[in-house]
LUMDREN-396617 format. One record per residue (C-alpha): x negated, y, z; residue number from 1; residue in one letter. Coordinates in steps of 0.2 Angstrom, whole numbers, plus 5000, padded with zeros to 4 digits. Layout:
BEGIN
<node><px>X</px><py>Y</py><pz>Z</pz><n>NUM</n><res>A</res></node>
...
//
This chain:
BEGIN
<node><px>4447</px><py>5540</py><pz>5551</pz><n>1</n><res>M</res></node>
<node><px>4449</px><py>5529</py><pz>5535</pz><n>2</n><res>T</res></node>
<node><px>4465</px><py>5518</py><pz>5533</pz><n>3</n><res>A</res></node>
<node><px>4455</px><py>5503</py><pz>5535</pz><n>4</n><res>E</res></node>
<node><px>4451</px><py>5508</py><pz>5553</pz><n>5</n><res>A</res></node>
<node><px>4469</px><py>5512</py><pz>5557</pz><n>6</n><res>R</res></node>
<node><px>4483</px><py>5502</py><pz>5565</pz><n>7</n><res>T</res></node>
<node><px>4502</px><py>5503</py><pz>5560</pz><n>8</n><res>A</res></node>
<node><px>4516</px><py>5495</py><pz>5570</pz><n>9</n><res>V</res></node>
<node><px>4532</px><py>5491</py><pz>5560</pz><n>10</n><res>V</res></node>
<node><px>4548</px><py>5486</py><pz>5569</pz><n>11</n><res>T</res></node>
<node><px>4561</px><py>5475</py><pz>5560</pz><n>12</n><res>G</res></node>
<node><px>4547</px><py>5468</py><pz>5549</pz><n>13</n><res>A</res></node>
<node><px>4555</px><py>5451</py><pz>5546</pz><n>14</n><res>S</res></node>
<node><px>4565</px><py>5456</py><pz>5530</pz><n>15</n><res>S</res></node>
<node><px>4571</px><py>5471</py><pz>5519</pz><n>16</n><res>G</res></node>
<node><px>4563</px><py>5488</py><pz>5521</pz><n>17</n><res>I</res></node>
<node><px>4552</px><py>5483</py><pz>5536</pz><n>18</n><res>G</res></node>
<node><px>4544</px><py>5468</py><pz>5527</pz><n>19</n><res>A</res></node>
<node><px>4541</px><py>5479</py><pz>5511</pz><n>20</n><res>A</res></node>
<node><px>4534</px><py>5493</py><pz>5522</pz><n>21</n><res>T</res></node>
<node><px>4522</px><py>5481</py><pz>5530</pz><n>22</n><res>A</res></node>
<node><px>4516</px><py>5475</py><pz>5513</pz><n>23</n><res>R</res></node>
<node><px>4514</px><py>5493</py><pz>5507</pz><n>24</n><res>A</res></node>
<node><px>4504</px><py>5499</py><pz>5522</pz><n>25</n><res>L</res></node>
<node><px>4493</px><py>5483</py><pz>5521</pz><n>26</n><res>A</res></node>
<node><px>4490</px><py>5487</py><pz>5503</pz><n>27</n><res>A</res></node>
<node><px>4485</px><py>5505</py><pz>5508</pz><n>28</n><res>A</res></node>
<node><px>4472</px><py>5497</py><pz>5520</pz><n>29</n><res>G</res></node>
<node><px>4480</px><py>5498</py><pz>5537</pz><n>30</n><res>Y</res></node>
<node><px>4479</px><py>5485</py><pz>5549</pz><n>31</n><res>H</res></node>
<node><px>4498</px><py>5481</py><pz>5552</pz><n>32</n><res>V</res></node>
<node><px>4506</px><py>5474</py><pz>5567</pz><n>33</n><res>V</res></node>
<node><px>4523</px><py>5466</py><pz>5562</pz><n>34</n><res>L</res></node>
<node><px>4537</px><py>5465</py><pz>5575</pz><n>35</n><res>T</res></node>
<node><px>4554</px><py>5457</py><pz>5574</pz><n>36</n><res>A</res></node>
<node><px>4564</px><py>5445</py><pz>5583</pz><n>37</n><res>R</res></node>
<node><px>4562</px><py>5431</py><pz>5570</pz><n>38</n><res>R</res></node>
<node><px>4545</px><py>5425</py><pz>5574</pz><n>39</n><res>K</res></node>
<node><px>4544</px><py>5412</py><pz>5560</pz><n>40</n><res>D</res></node>
<node><px>4547</px><py>5426</py><pz>5547</pz><n>41</n><res>R</res></node>
<node><px>4534</px><py>5439</py><pz>5553</pz><n>42</n><res>I</res></node>
<node><px>4521</px><py>5425</py><pz>5555</pz><n>43</n><res>E</res></node>
<node><px>4524</px><py>5419</py><pz>5537</pz><n>44</n><res>A</res></node>
<node><px>4522</px><py>5437</py><pz>5531</pz><n>45</n><res>L</res></node>
<node><px>4507</px><py>5441</py><pz>5542</pz><n>46</n><res>A</res></node>
<node><px>4499</px><py>5426</py><pz>5534</pz><n>47</n><res>A</res></node>
<node><px>4501</px><py>5433</py><pz>5517</pz><n>48</n><res>E</res></node>
<node><px>4493</px><py>5450</py><pz>5521</pz><n>49</n><res>L</res></node>
<node><px>4475</px><py>5454</py><pz>5521</pz><n>50</n><res>P</res></node>
<node><px>4474</px><py>5462</py><pz>5538</pz><n>51</n><res>N</res></node>
<node><px>4490</px><py>5459</py><pz>5549</pz><n>52</n><res>A</res></node>
<node><px>4497</px><py>5450</py><pz>5564</pz><n>53</n><res>E</res></node>
<node><px>4514</px><py>5446</py><pz>5570</pz><n>54</n><res>A</res></node>
<node><px>4522</px><py>5449</py><pz>5587</pz><n>55</n><res>Y</res></node>
<node><px>4540</px><py>5443</py><pz>5591</pz><n>56</n><res>A</res></node>
<node><px>4549</px><py>5457</py><pz>5599</pz><n>57</n><res>L</res></node>
<node><px>4567</px><py>5463</py><pz>5603</pz><n>58</n><res>D</res></node>
<node><px>4566</px><py>5482</py><pz>5603</pz><n>59</n><res>V</res></node>
<node><px>4582</px><py>5483</py><pz>5614</pz><n>60</n><res>T</res></node>
<node><px>4572</px><py>5474</py><pz>5628</pz><n>61</n><res>D</res></node>
<node><px>4562</px><py>5487</py><pz>5637</pz><n>62</n><res>R</res></node>
<node><px>4552</px><py>5475</py><pz>5647</pz><n>63</n><res>A</res></node>
<node><px>4547</px><py>5466</py><pz>5632</pz><n>64</n><res>A</res></node>
<node><px>4542</px><py>5482</py><pz>5623</pz><n>65</n><res>V</res></node>
<node><px>4532</px><py>5488</py><pz>5638</pz><n>66</n><res>D</res></node>
<node><px>4523</px><py>5472</py><pz>5638</pz><n>67</n><res>A</res></node>
<node><px>4519</px><py>5473</py><pz>5619</pz><n>68</n><res>F</res></node>
<node><px>4512</px><py>5491</py><pz>5622</pz><n>69</n><res>A</res></node>
<node><px>4499</px><py>5483</py><pz>5634</pz><n>70</n><res>T</res></node>
<node><px>4494</px><py>5470</py><pz>5620</pz><n>71</n><res>V</res></node>
<node><px>4490</px><py>5485</py><pz>5609</pz><n>72</n><res>L</res></node>
<node><px>4477</px><py>5491</py><pz>5621</pz><n>73</n><res>D</res></node>
<node><px>4464</px><py>5479</py><pz>5613</pz><n>74</n><res>R</res></node>
<node><px>4465</px><py>5490</py><pz>5597</pz><n>75</n><res>Y</res></node>
<node><px>4453</px><py>5504</py><pz>5595</pz><n>76</n><res>P</res></node>
<node><px>4468</px><py>5515</py><pz>5591</pz><n>77</n><res>S</res></node>
<node><px>4486</px><py>5514</py><pz>5587</pz><n>78</n><res>V</res></node>
<node><px>4490</px><py>5527</py><pz>5574</pz><n>79</n><res>D</res></node>
<node><px>4507</px><py>5524</py><pz>5566</pz><n>80</n><res>V</res></node>
<node><px>4524</px><py>5518</py><pz>5572</pz><n>81</n><res>L</res></node>
<node><px>4537</px><py>5514</py><pz>5560</pz><n>82</n><res>V</res></node>
<node><px>4554</px><py>5513</py><pz>5569</pz><n>83</n><res>N</res></node>
<node><px>4563</px><py>5503</py><pz>5556</pz><n>84</n><res>N</res></node>
<node><px>4573</px><py>5490</py><pz>5566</pz><n>85</n><res>A</res></node>
<node><px>4591</px><py>5494</py><pz>5565</pz><n>86</n><res>G</res></node>
<node><px>4607</px><py>5489</py><pz>5556</pz><n>87</n><res>G</res></node>
<node><px>4626</px><py>5490</py><pz>5554</pz><n>88</n><res>A</res></node>
<node><px>4640</px><py>5479</py><pz>5560</pz><n>89</n><res>L</res></node>
<node><px>4658</px><py>5481</py><pz>5553</pz><n>90</n><res>G</res></node>
<node><px>4667</px><py>5494</py><pz>5543</pz><n>91</n><res>A</res></node>
<node><px>4683</px><py>5496</py><pz>5553</pz><n>92</n><res>E</res></node>
<node><px>4690</px><py>5513</py><pz>5556</pz><n>93</n><res>P</res></node>
<node><px>4688</px><py>5522</py><pz>5572</pz><n>94</n><res>V</res></node>
<node><px>4705</px><py>5516</py><pz>5578</pz><n>95</n><res>A</res></node>
<node><px>4701</px><py>5498</py><pz>5577</pz><n>96</n><res>T</res></node>
<node><px>4682</px><py>5497</py><pz>5578</pz><n>97</n><res>G</res></node>
<node><px>4675</px><py>5484</py><pz>5591</pz><n>98</n><res>D</res></node>
<node><px>4666</px><py>5493</py><pz>5605</pz><n>99</n><res>P</res></node>
<node><px>4654</px><py>5479</py><pz>5606</pz><n>100</n><res>A</res></node>
<node><px>4649</px><py>5482</py><pz>5588</pz><n>101</n><res>D</res></node>
<node><px>4646</px><py>5500</py><pz>5592</pz><n>102</n><res>W</res></node>
<node><px>4636</px><py>5496</py><pz>5608</pz><n>103</n><res>R</res></node>
<node><px>4625</px><py>5484</py><pz>5598</pz><n>104</n><res>T</res></node>
<node><px>4622</px><py>5497</py><pz>5584</pz><n>105</n><res>M</res></node>
<node><px>4618</px><py>5510</py><pz>5597</pz><n>106</n><res>Y</res></node>
<node><px>4606</px><py>5499</py><pz>5607</pz><n>107</n><res>E</res></node>
<node><px>4595</px><py>5494</py><pz>5591</pz><n>108</n><res>V</res></node>
<node><px>4596</px><py>5510</py><pz>5581</pz><n>109</n><res>N</res></node>
<node><px>4595</px><py>5523</py><pz>5595</pz><n>110</n><res>V</res></node>
<node><px>4588</px><py>5514</py><pz>5611</pz><n>111</n><res>L</res></node>
<node><px>4576</px><py>5503</py><pz>5601</pz><n>112</n><res>G</res></node>
<node><px>4569</px><py>5519</py><pz>5593</pz><n>113</n><res>V</res></node>
<node><px>4568</px><py>5527</py><pz>5611</pz><n>114</n><res>L</res></node>
<node><px>4560</px><py>5511</py><pz>5619</pz><n>115</n><res>H</res></node>
<node><px>4546</px><py>5509</py><pz>5605</pz><n>116</n><res>M</res></node>
<node><px>4542</px><py>5528</py><pz>5604</pz><n>117</n><res>T</res></node>
<node><px>4541</px><py>5530</py><pz>5623</pz><n>118</n><res>Q</res></node>
<node><px>4530</px><py>5515</py><pz>5625</pz><n>119</n><res>A</res></node>
<node><px>4518</px><py>5519</py><pz>5611</pz><n>120</n><res>L</res></node>
<node><px>4518</px><py>5538</py><pz>5612</pz><n>121</n><res>L</res></node>
<node><px>4503</px><py>5539</py><pz>5624</pz><n>122</n><res>P</res></node>
<node><px>4492</px><py>5528</py><pz>5612</pz><n>123</n><res>A</res></node>
<node><px>4498</px><py>5538</py><pz>5597</pz><n>124</n><res>L</res></node>
<node><px>4493</px><py>5554</py><pz>5605</pz><n>125</n><res>T</res></node>
<node><px>4477</px><py>5547</py><pz>5611</pz><n>126</n><res>A</res></node>
<node><px>4472</px><py>5542</py><pz>5593</pz><n>127</n><res>S</res></node>
<node><px>4471</px><py>5561</py><pz>5589</pz><n>128</n><res>G</res></node>
<node><px>4481</px><py>5559</py><pz>5573</pz><n>129</n><res>D</res></node>
<node><px>4497</px><py>5549</py><pz>5577</pz><n>130</n><res>G</res></node>
<node><px>4512</px><py>5547</py><pz>5566</pz><n>131</n><res>T</res></node>
<node><px>4530</px><py>5542</py><pz>5572</pz><n>132</n><res>V</res></node>
<node><px>4542</px><py>5537</py><pz>5558</pz><n>133</n><res>V</res></node>
<node><px>4560</px><py>5536</py><pz>5561</pz><n>134</n><res>V</res></node>
<node><px>4570</px><py>5527</py><pz>5548</pz><n>135</n><res>L</res></node>
<node><px>4587</px><py>5534</py><pz>5549</pz><n>136</n><res>S</res></node>
<node><px>4600</px><py>5534</py><pz>5535</pz><n>137</n><res>S</res></node>
<node><px>4610</px><py>5547</py><pz>5525</pz><n>138</n><res>T</res></node>
<node><px>4623</px><py>5540</py><pz>5537</pz><n>139</n><res>A</res></node>
<node><px>4614</px><py>5551</py><pz>5550</pz><n>140</n><res>G</res></node>
<node><px>4617</px><py>5566</py><pz>5540</pz><n>141</n><res>H</res></node>
<node><px>4635</px><py>5564</py><pz>5534</pz><n>142</n><res>G</res></node>
<node><px>4651</px><py>5554</py><pz>5539</pz><n>143</n><res>T</res></node>
<node><px>4661</px><py>5542</py><pz>5529</pz><n>144</n><res>Y</res></node>
<node><px>4677</px><py>5532</py><pz>5532</pz><n>145</n><res>E</res></node>
<node><px>4674</px><py>5515</py><pz>5540</pz><n>146</n><res>G</res></node>
<node><px>4656</px><py>5520</py><pz>5546</pz><n>147</n><res>G</res></node>
<node><px>4660</px><py>5528</py><pz>5562</pz><n>148</n><res>G</res></node>
<node><px>4649</px><py>5517</py><pz>5573</pz><n>149</n><res>G</res></node>
<node><px>4634</px><py>5516</py><pz>5561</pz><n>150</n><res>Y</res></node>
<node><px>4636</px><py>5534</py><pz>5557</pz><n>151</n><res>V</res></node>
<node><px>4635</px><py>5539</py><pz>5576</pz><n>152</n><res>A</res></node>
<node><px>4620</px><py>5528</py><pz>5579</pz><n>153</n><res>A</res></node>
<node><px>4610</px><py>5535</py><pz>5564</pz><n>154</n><res>K</res></node>
<node><px>4615</px><py>5552</py><pz>5570</pz><n>155</n><res>H</res></node>
<node><px>4607</px><py>5547</py><pz>5586</pz><n>156</n><res>G</res></node>
<node><px>4591</px><py>5541</py><pz>5578</pz><n>157</n><res>A</res></node>
<node><px>4590</px><py>5558</py><pz>5568</pz><n>158</n><res>H</res></node>
<node><px>4592</px><py>5568</py><pz>5584</pz><n>159</n><res>V</res></node>
<node><px>4578</px><py>5558</py><pz>5592</pz><n>160</n><res>I</res></node>
<node><px>4566</px><py>5563</py><pz>5577</pz><n>161</n><res>A</res></node>
<node><px>4572</px><py>5581</py><pz>5577</pz><n>162</n><res>E</res></node>
<node><px>4570</px><py>5583</py><pz>5596</pz><n>163</n><res>T</res></node>
<node><px>4553</px><py>5574</py><pz>5597</pz><n>164</n><res>L</res></node>
<node><px>4546</px><py>5585</py><pz>5584</pz><n>165</n><res>R</res></node>
<node><px>4550</px><py>5600</py><pz>5594</pz><n>166</n><res>L</res></node>
<node><px>4544</px><py>5593</py><pz>5610</pz><n>167</n><res>E</res></node>
<node><px>4527</px><py>5587</py><pz>5602</pz><n>168</n><res>L</res></node>
<node><px>4523</px><py>5603</py><pz>5593</pz><n>169</n><res>C</res></node>
<node><px>4505</px><py>5607</py><pz>5597</pz><n>170</n><res>G</res></node>
<node><px>4501</px><py>5588</py><pz>5600</pz><n>171</n><res>E</res></node>
<node><px>4491</px><py>5578</py><pz>5587</pz><n>172</n><res>P</res></node>
<node><px>4507</px><py>5568</py><pz>5582</pz><n>173</n><res>V</res></node>
<node><px>4518</px><py>5570</py><pz>5567</pz><n>174</n><res>R</res></node>
<node><px>4536</px><py>5565</py><pz>5567</pz><n>175</n><res>V</res></node>
<node><px>4543</px><py>5559</py><pz>5550</pz><n>176</n><res>I</res></node>
<node><px>4561</px><py>5555</py><pz>5547</pz><n>177</n><res>E</res></node>
<node><px>4565</px><py>5545</py><pz>5531</pz><n>178</n><res>V</res></node>
<node><px>4584</px><py>5544</py><pz>5527</pz><n>179</n><res>A</res></node>
<node><px>4588</px><py>5532</py><pz>5513</pz><n>180</n><res>P</res></node>
<node><px>4605</px><py>5531</py><pz>5504</pz><n>181</n><res>G</res></node>
<node><px>4611</px><py>5515</py><pz>5496</pz><n>182</n><res>M</res></node>
<node><px>4598</px><py>5502</py><pz>5497</pz><n>183</n><res>V</res></node>
<node><px>4601</px><py>5484</py><pz>5491</pz><n>184</n><res>K</res></node>
<node><px>4593</px><py>5471</py><pz>5501</pz><n>185</n><res>T</res></node>
<node><px>4596</px><py>5453</py><pz>5505</pz><n>186</n><res>D</res></node>
<node><px>4603</px><py>5455</py><pz>5522</pz><n>187</n><res>E</res></node>
<node><px>4610</px><py>5473</py><pz>5526</pz><n>188</n><res>F</res></node>
<node><px>4627</px><py>5472</py><pz>5519</pz><n>189</n><res>A</res></node>
<node><px>4629</px><py>5453</py><pz>5522</pz><n>190</n><res>T</res></node>
<node><px>4625</px><py>5456</py><pz>5540</pz><n>191</n><res>T</res></node>
<node><px>4637</px><py>5471</py><pz>5541</pz><n>192</n><res>R</res></node>
<node><px>4651</px><py>5460</py><pz>5534</pz><n>193</n><res>F</res></node>
<node><px>4647</px><py>5445</py><pz>5545</pz><n>194</n><res>R</res></node>
<node><px>4641</px><py>5434</py><pz>5532</pz><n>195</n><res>G</res></node>
<node><px>4655</px><py>5438</py><pz>5519</pz><n>196</n><res>D</res></node>
<node><px>4644</px><py>5438</py><pz>5503</pz><n>197</n><res>T</res></node>
<node><px>4659</px><py>5444</py><pz>5493</pz><n>198</n><res>E</res></node>
<node><px>4662</px><py>5459</py><pz>5503</pz><n>199</n><res>K</res></node>
<node><px>4644</px><py>5463</py><pz>5503</pz><n>200</n><res>A</res></node>
<node><px>4642</px><py>5462</py><pz>5484</pz><n>201</n><res>A</res></node>
<node><px>4657</px><py>5474</py><pz>5482</pz><n>202</n><res>K</res></node>
<node><px>4646</px><py>5488</py><pz>5490</pz><n>203</n><res>V</res></node>
<node><px>4634</px><py>5488</py><pz>5475</pz><n>204</n><res>Y</res></node>
<node><px>4646</px><py>5483</py><pz>5462</pz><n>205</n><res>A</res></node>
<node><px>4644</px><py>5493</py><pz>5446</pz><n>206</n><res>G</res></node>
<node><px>4630</px><py>5503</py><pz>5453</pz><n>207</n><res>V</res></node>
<node><px>4615</px><py>5505</py><pz>5441</pz><n>208</n><res>D</res></node>
<node><px>4600</px><py>5502</py><pz>5451</pz><n>209</n><res>Q</res></node>
<node><px>4603</px><py>5505</py><pz>5469</pz><n>210</n><res>P</res></node>
<node><px>4587</px><py>5508</py><pz>5479</pz><n>211</n><res>L</res></node>
<node><px>4576</px><py>5493</py><pz>5483</pz><n>212</n><res>S</res></node>
<node><px>4567</px><py>5489</py><pz>5499</pz><n>213</n><res>A</res></node>
<node><px>4551</px><py>5492</py><pz>5489</pz><n>214</n><res>E</res></node>
<node><px>4557</px><py>5510</py><pz>5484</pz><n>215</n><res>D</res></node>
<node><px>4560</px><py>5515</py><pz>5502</pz><n>216</n><res>V</res></node>
<node><px>4543</px><py>5507</py><pz>5508</pz><n>217</n><res>A</res></node>
<node><px>4534</px><py>5517</py><pz>5494</pz><n>218</n><res>D</res></node>
<node><px>4542</px><py>5533</py><pz>5501</pz><n>219</n><res>T</res></node>
<node><px>4538</px><py>5529</py><pz>5519</pz><n>220</n><res>I</res></node>
<node><px>4520</px><py>5525</py><pz>5514</pz><n>221</n><res>T</res></node>
<node><px>4518</px><py>5541</py><pz>5504</pz><n>222</n><res>W</res></node>
<node><px>4524</px><py>5551</py><pz>5519</pz><n>223</n><res>A</res></node>
<node><px>4512</px><py>5543</py><pz>5531</pz><n>224</n><res>I</res></node>
<node><px>4497</px><py>5544</py><pz>5519</pz><n>225</n><res>T</res></node>
<node><px>4499</px><py>5563</py><pz>5517</pz><n>226</n><res>R</res></node>
<node><px>4484</px><py>5573</py><pz>5524</pz><n>227</n><res>P</res></node>
<node><px>4485</px><py>5575</py><pz>5543</pz><n>228</n><res>S</res></node>
<node><px>4491</px><py>5593</py><pz>5543</pz><n>229</n><res>H</res></node>
<node><px>4506</px><py>5589</py><pz>5532</pz><n>230</n><res>V</res></node>
<node><px>4522</px><py>5584</py><pz>5541</pz><n>231</n><res>N</res></node>
<node><px>4536</px><py>5577</py><pz>5530</pz><n>232</n><res>V</res></node>
<node><px>4550</px><py>5582</py><pz>5543</pz><n>233</n><res>D</res></node>
<node><px>4564</px><py>5574</py><pz>5533</pz><n>234</n><res>L</res></node>
<node><px>4565</px><py>5565</py><pz>5517</pz><n>235</n><res>L</res></node>
<node><px>4582</px><py>5560</py><pz>5510</pz><n>236</n><res>V</res></node>
<node><px>4580</px><py>5547</py><pz>5496</pz><n>237</n><res>V</res></node>
<node><px>4595</px><py>5540</py><pz>5486</pz><n>238</n><res>R</res></node>
<node><px>4597</px><py>5531</py><pz>5469</pz><n>239</n><res>P</res></node>
<node><px>4602</px><py>5542</py><pz>5455</pz><n>240</n><res>R</res></node>
<node><px>4619</px><py>5535</py><pz>5454</pz><n>241</n><res>A</res></node>
<node><px>4623</px><py>5541</py><pz>5472</pz><n>242</n><res>Q</res></node>
<node><px>4626</px><py>5559</py><pz>5475</pz><n>243</n><res>A</res></node>
<node><px>4633</px><py>5557</py><pz>5493</pz><n>244</n><res>S</res></node>
<node><px>4638</px><py>5544</py><pz>5505</pz><n>245</n><res>N</res></node>
<node><px>4655</px><py>5544</py><pz>5496</pz><n>246</n><res>S</res></node>
<node><px>4651</px><py>5549</py><pz>5479</pz><n>247</n><res>K</res></node>
<node><px>4644</px><py>5535</py><pz>5469</pz><n>248</n><res>V</res></node>
<node><px>4644</px><py>5532</py><pz>5450</pz><n>249</n><res>H</res></node>
<node><px>4650</px><py>5514</py><pz>5445</pz><n>250</n><res>R</res></node>
<node><px>4651</px><py>5507</py><pz>5428</pz><n>251</n><res>T</res></node>
<node><px>4665</px><py>5495</py><pz>5423</pz><n>252</n><res>G</res></node>
//
């Protein structure tokens, strides 16, 4: 099946990596269904793309996710799911972290992936050539101080991808995990620090060319567009200036 006849669903598509991935997949010829809570943003983006539509959706709301899955029944096939919705809240140590923040991060980064994957898996399997992408993080593969809640959530997302790949072995569905390191977007760090732009700016201070949302979107699209028999199990992508979660070269 050509890309033009294929449908890709992207969660968290209202900004950052999700929006960039929607653009990249549309440019590759996919029909793209953009989902996010912010309806105005995804509708504006869908209007820019050649073959796209928007659907307001909170991935933590299982009833809403199930209703969305029935809407997709009108498509000839559902071929790609990009589980991008996620995010971090706070950078407090484990001793003083807010359990509400941890719960929120778990619900969107782990249960959101679970809800979407469970709801769309029958259609992805029926397509005969489905792909599930889990956008985790290098935080899902190594710890760092002040990142306990986010690290725990992204480890959960990683485990979903790893387990699902084992369970689907023999089925016509690939499971791809992309784990970005330091990515500078308009919202990620600002949201994490509750709107404190000064703290957010310090995350990237002195770093020569952190990854952009477009860099990650290009990586995701490359993995999706490999031949059907090629499964990119795990792709870790960092800027050259970052050697690990805690080893970053800074100038000045």
